[in-house]
C-alpha positions as CSV (number, residue, x, y, z in Angstrom):
1,M,-14.3,-24.0,15.0
2,P,-10.9,-23.1,16.4
3,A,-10.4,-19.1,17.6
4,G,-9.7,-16.9,15.1
5,I,-7.8,-16.9,11.8
6,K,-4.1,-17.8,11.2
7,I,-2.6,-17.0,7.9
8,H,1.3,-17.8,6.9
9,V,3.1,-16.2,4.0
10,K,6.4,-17.8,3.6
11,V,9.4,-16.6,1.3
12,K,13.0,-17.9,1.0
13,S,16.3,-16.2,0.8
14,D,18.0,-15.9,-2.6
15,P,19.1,-19.6,-3.0
16,F,21.8,-18.3,-5.1
17,A,23.5,-16.5,-2.3
18,K,26.7,-17.7,-1.8
19,S,28.1,-15.7,1.5
20,Q,26.3,-15.9,4.6
21,E,26.6,-12.3,5.2
22,T,24.2,-11.9,2.2
23,V,21.6,-14.2,3.2
24,E,21.5,-12.7,6.8
25,R,21.0,-9.5,4.7
26,T,18.5,-10.5,2.3
27,L,16.4,-12.5,5.0
28,Y,16.7,-9.1,7.5
29,H,15.3,-6.9,4.1
30,L,12.6,-10.0,3.7
31,E,11.4,-9.8,6.9
32,Q,11.1,-5.7,7.2
33,A,9.1,-5.8,3.5
34,M,7.0,-8.9,5.0
35,Y,5.9,-6.7,8.3
36,E,5.2,-3.6,6.1
37,W,3.6,-5.4,3.4
38,L,1.5,-7.2,6.4
39,E,0.8,-4.2,8.1
40,T,0.2,-1.3,5.6
41,E,-1.4,-3.4,2.9
42,Y,-2.8,-6.3,4.1
43,R,-4.2,-6.2,7.5
44,S,-5.7,-2.3,6.3
45,S,-7.5,-4.1,3.7
46,V,-9.0,-6.8,5.9
47,V,-10.0,-3.9,8.5
48,L,-11.5,-2.5,5.4
49,M,-13.6,-5.5,4.5
50,V,-14.8,-6.4,8.2
51,R,-16.0,-2.6,8.2
52,S,-17.8,-2.7,4.7
53,M,-19.0,-6.1,5.1
54,L,-20.4,-7.2,8.8
55,N,-22.6,-5.3,11.1
56,H,-20.0,-4.9,14.1
57,P,-20.9,-1.2,15.3
58,T,-18.4,-1.4,18.4
59,G,-15.4,-2.5,15.7
60,M,-14.0,-5.2,17.7
61,L,-13.6,-7.8,15.1
62,A,-12.3,-5.3,13.0
63,N,-9.8,-3.8,15.9
64,S,-8.6,-7.5,16.8
65,F,-6.4,-8.4,13.8
66,L,-2.5,-8.8,14.4
67,T,0.4,-9.4,12.6
68,E,3.8,-11.5,13.3
69,V,6.6,-11.8,11.2
70,R,9.8,-14.1,12.1
71,T,12.5,-15.9,10.6
72,T,13.0,-19.6,10.6
73,G,16.6,-20.7,9.1
74,K,16.3,-19.1,5.4
75,R,12.9,-19.0,5.6
76,V,10.5,-15.8,6.7
77,I,7.2,-16.3,7.9
78,G,4.7,-13.8,8.1
79,S,0.9,-14.1,9.8
80,I,-2.2,-12.3,9.9
81,F,-4.5,-13.2,13.0
82,S,-7.4,-12.5,14.7
83,N,-7.9,-12.8,18.7
84,S,-11.5,-12.6,18.5
85,R,-13.0,-16.0,18.5
86,Y,-16.0,-15.5,16.2
87,A,-13.5,-13.9,13.8
88,G,-13.2,-17.9,11.8
89,I,-17.1,-18.2,11.4
90,Q,-17.6,-15.0,10.3
91,D,-15.1,-15.4,7.6
92,I,-15.9,-18.9,6.2
93,G,-19.3,-19.2,7.6
94,G,-21.1,-21.9,10.0
95,T,-23.7,-22.6,12.7
96,I,-23.4,-21.2,16.4
97,V,-25.2,-23.4,18.8
98,K,-25.7,-21.8,22.3
99,K,-25.0,-24.7,24.7
100,G,-26.6,-24.9,28.7
101,K,-29.4,-21.9,29.8
102,G,-29.9,-18.7,28.1
103,F,-30.2,-17.6,24.7
104,M,-28.9,-16.2,21.7
105,T,-30.6,-12.7,20.6
106,I,-30.8,-12.2,17.3
107,P,-32.1,-8.1,16.7
108,T,-34.9,-6.9,14.6
109,D,-35.7,-3.9,12.2
110,Y,-36.9,-2.0,15.4
111,V,-33.4,-1.9,17.3
112,K,-31.3,-1.2,14.2
113,T,-30.3,2.4,12.2
114,A,-31.0,2.9,8.9
115,A,-27.6,1.7,7.7
116,G,-28.5,-1.8,9.7
117,K,-26.4,-1.8,12.5
118,T,-28.2,-2.5,16.1
119,K,-28.3,0.7,18.4
120,Q,-27.6,-1.3,21.7
121,S,-27.7,-5.0,23.0
122,A,-30.8,-6.3,24.9
123,R,-29.3,-5.6,28.4
124,Y,-29.8,-1.8,27.3
125,Y,-33.5,-2.2,27.0
126,T,-35.8,-1.4,30.0
127,D,-39.5,-2.5,30.6
128,T,-39.1,-5.6,28.8
129,I,-41.5,-8.3,28.2
130,V,-40.0,-11.9,27.4
131,L,-42.5,-14.2,25.3
132,F,-41.7,-18.0,24.4
133,G,-43.5,-20.2,22.1
134,K,-45.3,-23.1,23.7
135,D,-43.6,-25.3,25.9
136,G,-40.8,-23.4,24.9
137,K,-40.5,-24.9,21.1
138,D,-39.5,-23.0,18.0
139,M,-42.3,-20.3,17.6
140,G,-42.4,-21.8,13.5
141,T,-40.7,-18.4,12.4
142,P,-37.8,-18.5,10.4
143,G,-34.3,-19.1,12.0
144,G,-35.6,-21.4,14.6
145,V,-36.9,-18.6,16.9
146,I,-37.8,-20.1,20.3
147,G,-39.1,-16.6,21.7
148,G,-38.7,-12.9,22.2
149,I,-37.9,-10.0,24.1
150,F,-40.8,-7.4,23.6
151,Q,-41.6,-3.8,24.2
152,K,-45.1,-2.5,24.8
153,Q,-46.3,0.9,22.7
154,G,-49.6,1.7,23.5
155,N,-51.8,-1.1,22.8
156,D,-48.7,-3.0,20.9
157,L,-45.8,-5.4,21.6
158,I,-42.8,-4.4,19.5
159,P,-40.2,-7.2,19.4
160,L,-37.0,-5.8,19.5
161,F,-34.7,-9.4,19.8
162,W,-35.7,-13.0,18.9
163,L,-34.3,-15.7,20.8
164,V,-32.7,-18.6,19.5
165,K,-30.6,-21.6,20.7
166,K,-28.8,-21.7,17.4
167,V,-27.6,-19.6,14.3
168,T,-26.1,-20.1,11.5
169,L,-23.6,-17.3,10.2
170,P,-23.4,-17.0,5.9
171,A,-19.7,-16.9,4.7
172,H,-18.3,-13.6,4.1
173,H,-14.6,-14.6,2.7
174,F,-13.1,-11.2,4.1
175,M,-9.7,-12.2,4.2
176,D,-9.8,-13.3,0.6
177,A,-11.4,-10.2,-0.7
178,A,-8.9,-8.2,1.5
179,L,-5.9,-10.2,-0.4
180,N,-7.3,-10.0,-3.9
181,R,-7.8,-6.3,-3.7
182,I,-4.0,-5.5,-2.8
183,E,-0.8,-5.9,-4.3
184,P,0.8,-9.1,-4.0
185,F,3.7,-10.0,-1.7
186,S,5.7,-11.2,-5.0
187,Q,5.6,-8.1,-6.6
188,Y,5.7,-5.8,-3.5
189,V,9.0,-7.4,-2.0
190,L,10.6,-6.9,-5.5
191,H,9.8,-3.4,-5.5
192,R,10.9,-2.6,-1.6
193,V,14.1,-5.0,-2.1
194,S,14.9,-3.4,-5.5
195,D,15.1,0.0,-3.9
196,I,17.0,-1.1,-0.5
197,F,19.7,-2.5,-3.0
198,Y,19.9,-0.7,-6.0
199,G,18.6,3.1,-4.6
């Protein structure tokens, strides 16, 4: 799975423009419109969709999206991308496999807020006990759980986190959802450029 997400939107300058000055002016305004649309419309919508769809209390994924606009020849190319290595798999879904030693931790309801957000990472909790299934194999619970991190409360052992070697994440398609809820660039640029050229 490649790191992050990168989406390009390409537009060409007016094919009927006769003078180089007109072409350059059109490209300049297209570039400005593209940047504004990516920043104020698309990126803002992506951040909103990520925050509403995913349980990320730190906001790191939502804040990882950047925009970039460049002109190549007679084309303006705009990109929105994330520098988070997990952005792609969170968007389209897939399976993450832990390589080498150690495990991934899956929080239980005991360490989640009423809104379903994880209160703290596993390292935050003290006085815990780590238990594994027989011979370190799957404990027979859903999701391929190999073990768990527990905390003793009275005579009970409360499961805080499950330990797994792999986890399958569902697709959220927040990039598509974000795009579908905003004005298409073709309409946005018509309004933007017509305001510039015709006032």
